[in-house]
N, C-alpha and C positions, 0 to 999 in steps of 0.2 A: 539139158534141166525140165524135170517134166510139168507143167501147173493145172495144178487144183484148180477146174471149172466151173462156179457155180449160177446158177438158174438166178437168172435175175428179172428176168420180166417174162411168163409163156401166151402164147394169143391161139387161141382157134377162131378157126373158120368152115367152113363149106369144102374145102381143098386140105386142112392140112391143122396139122400149125406148126407155130414159129417161136422159139427160144433164141430169146438174147441171153448169154452169158458174160459175167464173165469175169477174171481170174486175178485177185488182189496179189501184186508187186510188191518184194519186201521193199522201198521207196514208202507201202504205202498207197500207192494211186491203183488205180485196176487198167483194164484193157480186156475191151469186150471184141467178142462176134458173135453172128446171126449164125441159128444151126435151119433151115427148112424140113417138113417129113411129111413133105405128099399126099402120101398111104394111102391114101380116101380115095387119090385118083387111080390105083389098080387098079382096076373092073374096067377101067373105060380110059385107058391106054393099051399101043401096041406096047411089045419087048424092049427098042429101042427107043420112045420113048421116058419108054418107065427107067430107064435109067440113067439118065441127064437125072431128070426130080425128083426123083423120093428120097435123096439127102441131102443139102445140097446146103455149103458149110460157108460164111461168109469169110473174105481176110479180115486182119486181129487190129482196130482203130485203140486210139492211145485219149479219148475224151468223151465224154457225154454230147454234145451236141453228133463226132462224127456215127457213138454207136445210136443212135435215138434217128440218123439219116438212114442209117444201114434197117429197119425197122421198115422204109414205107413210108408214103403221105399217107395212106389211111390206116396204115395203123389203130390206133386212135375207133375206127371204126369193127375191129376183130374183137372177141368178148375176150377177154382179159383172165384165163385158168392160172396164174401166180403170181406175187409180185415178194423180190426178195428185203426181207426189211428194212434195211439198209437205205434201199433204191424211194420208198413209199413217199416220201415226199415231195420229190426229183421226179415222179410218172406224173403224181396228182397237180403239180403245179403245169405237167405239159399240157396233163388234157385239158384242166382247166385253161391255161394259154389261148386256149384255137381257137376261132371262132366256127363251129360245125356243129354238126345236125349230129354227132352222137345222142350214142345214152350214157345219160353219166351213170346212174345205179349202179352197173356190178361195178366198175372204175373204183367210186363214193366204196360198196362194202370190204375191196382188197386194202387200200391207201386209206382207210381212216379205220380202220380196226386191226388189232394190234395179234389177230394169226390170221391165216388166210383162208381157214376153215369153207 
């Protein structure tokens, strides 16, 4: 059976983009996977290095803590581009629970608004 993957959170940084995808299962739970897109590095990498880096997908995980762990330690320092409406409160809780010096303006705009404009 093919999964219907939805973007949960899209983050951007200097080298590319990280997207956490989710798929709702028949029993109402979610599974998650991460995809990285480093195409911004295409101009500076050799072809053999680029093929391993440009698009990478993670394994699938079954709970929220594992999904957040897929994003890496410093994901909150990246710029959020999109947050799925169902996960806005959970993501806001994650970014505000850490004693880190990241800028909350962009997070607040996406998490507290009903749209992702």
